[in-house]
C-alpha positions as CSV (number, residue, x, y, z in Angstrom):
1,M,55.1,-73.3,-147.1
2,A,55.5,-69.6,-146.3
3,G,53.1,-67.6,-144.4
4,A,52.1,-67.2,-140.7
5,R,54.7,-69.4,-139.0
6,G,57.3,-68.8,-136.4
7,E,60.3,-71.1,-136.0
8,G,62.9,-71.4,-133.2
9,V,65.6,-73.6,-131.9
10,I,66.3,-74.5,-128.3
11,E,70.0,-75.3,-127.7
12,L,70.8,-78.3,-125.6
13,T,74.2,-79.8,-124.7
14,D,74.4,-82.3,-127.5
15,H,71.7,-81.3,-129.9
16,Q,69.1,-78.7,-131.0
17,V,65.4,-78.9,-130.5
18,P,63.4,-77.2,-133.3
19,I,60.0,-75.6,-132.5
20,L,57.4,-74.4,-134.9
21,F,54.3,-72.4,-134.4
22,T,51.5,-71.9,-137.0
23,N,48.0,-70.8,-136.5
24,R,47.1,-74.5,-136.3
25,A,49.7,-75.1,-133.6
26,L,48.5,-72.1,-131.6
27,A,44.9,-73.3,-131.8
28,D,46.1,-76.7,-130.6
29,A,47.8,-75.0,-127.6
30,E,44.6,-73.0,-126.8
31,A,42.6,-76.2,-126.8
32,K,45.1,-77.9,-124.5
33,L,45.4,-74.9,-122.2
34,G,41.7,-73.8,-122.2
35,R,43.0,-70.3,-122.5
36,A,43.5,-67.9,-125.4
37,I,47.1,-67.7,-126.7
38,L,47.2,-64.0,-126.3
39,A,46.2,-64.3,-122.6
40,T,48.8,-66.9,-122.1
41,L,51.6,-64.8,-123.7
42,Q,50.4,-61.7,-121.8
43,G,50.7,-63.8,-118.7
44,L,54.5,-63.9,-119.3
45,V,54.5,-60.2,-118.7
46,D,52.1,-60.1,-115.7
47,G,53.3,-63.3,-114.0
48,T,50.2,-65.4,-114.5
49,T,51.7,-67.9,-117.0
50,G,53.9,-70.5,-115.4
51,I,55.8,-73.6,-116.1
52,T,52.7,-75.7,-116.8
53,E,51.5,-73.5,-119.6
54,M,55.0,-73.0,-121.0
55,V,55.7,-76.8,-121.2
56,V,52.4,-77.3,-123.1
57,L,53.4,-74.6,-125.6
58,L,56.8,-76.2,-125.9
59,Q,55.2,-79.6,-126.5
60,V,53.0,-78.2,-129.2
61,G,55.9,-76.3,-130.9
62,M,58.1,-79.4,-130.8
63,Q,55.3,-81.5,-132.2
64,A,54.5,-79.0,-135.0
65,A,58.2,-79.0,-136.0
66,K,58.3,-82.7,-136.2
67,R,55.1,-82.8,-138.3
68,D,56.5,-80.1,-140.6
69,A,59.7,-82.1,-141.1
70,G,57.8,-85.3,-141.8
71,E,59.3,-87.0,-138.8
72,R,57.5,-90.1,-137.5
73,P,56.2,-90.4,-135.0
74,F,55.5,-86.7,-134.6
75,A,53.7,-87.0,-131.2
76,V,55.7,-85.4,-128.4
77,T,54.9,-86.2,-124.8
78,L,54.8,-83.8,-121.9
79,N,57.7,-85.7,-120.4
80,E,59.9,-85.1,-123.5
81,A,59.0,-81.4,-123.3
82,Y,59.9,-81.3,-119.6
83,D,63.2,-82.9,-120.4
84,V,64.0,-80.1,-122.8
85,M,62.9,-77.5,-120.3
86,D,64.9,-79.1,-117.5
87,E,68.1,-79.0,-119.7
88,A,67.6,-75.7,-121.4
89,G,65.9,-73.8,-118.6
90,F,62.6,-72.0,-118.3
91,T,64.0,-68.7,-119.5
92,A,65.5,-70.1,-122.7
93,V,62.4,-72.0,-123.5
94,T,60.2,-69.0,-122.8
95,A,62.2,-66.8,-125.0
96,A,62.1,-69.2,-128.0
97,V,58.4,-70.0,-127.6
98,A,57.5,-66.3,-127.2
99,E,59.5,-65.2,-130.2
100,A,58.2,-68.0,-132.5
101,S,54.6,-67.4,-131.3
102,A,54.9,-63.7,-131.9
103,A,56.0,-64.2,-135.5
104,V,52.7,-66.0,-136.2
105,L,50.6,-63.5,-134.3
106,T,52.1,-60.5,-136.0
107,Y,52.3,-61.9,-139.5
108,S,50.9,-59.8,-142.3
109,H,50.5,-61.1,-145.8
110,D,51.0,-57.5,-147.1
111,E,54.2,-57.0,-145.1
112,A,55.6,-60.3,-146.6
113,G,55.5,-58.6,-150.0
114,E,53.1,-61.2,-151.4
115,G,50.0,-59.1,-151.3
116,E,51.1,-56.3,-153.6
117,G,48.6,-55.7,-156.3
118,P,48.1,-52.8,-158.7
119,N,47.9,-50.4,-155.8
120,P,50.6,-51.3,-153.3
121,Q,50.6,-49.2,-150.1
């Protein structure tokens, strides 16, 4: 399914960990964090988002990727997300999560070329 989604891959020593963000996944993250996703991502710039928030975002992104791929079980624990972060590092995880999240937040149906009608802009 095309649309508002952002995908990424976190490289580990012996395998890759896919992450996926959609509006649903970002809403799940907001519910878990008790904070708006925009505030969480802005916190990366101003230093108010830390490891705890980032590992929750990683967990949600990993879980959404598994769900999308039809993998069972698709539940991902915080411990699994911490294991990925421990191996890949905070910076690599943050870069992948921020880029994939931004793809969802900046998505525009019209920019995707799907919204062209009789009067394209």
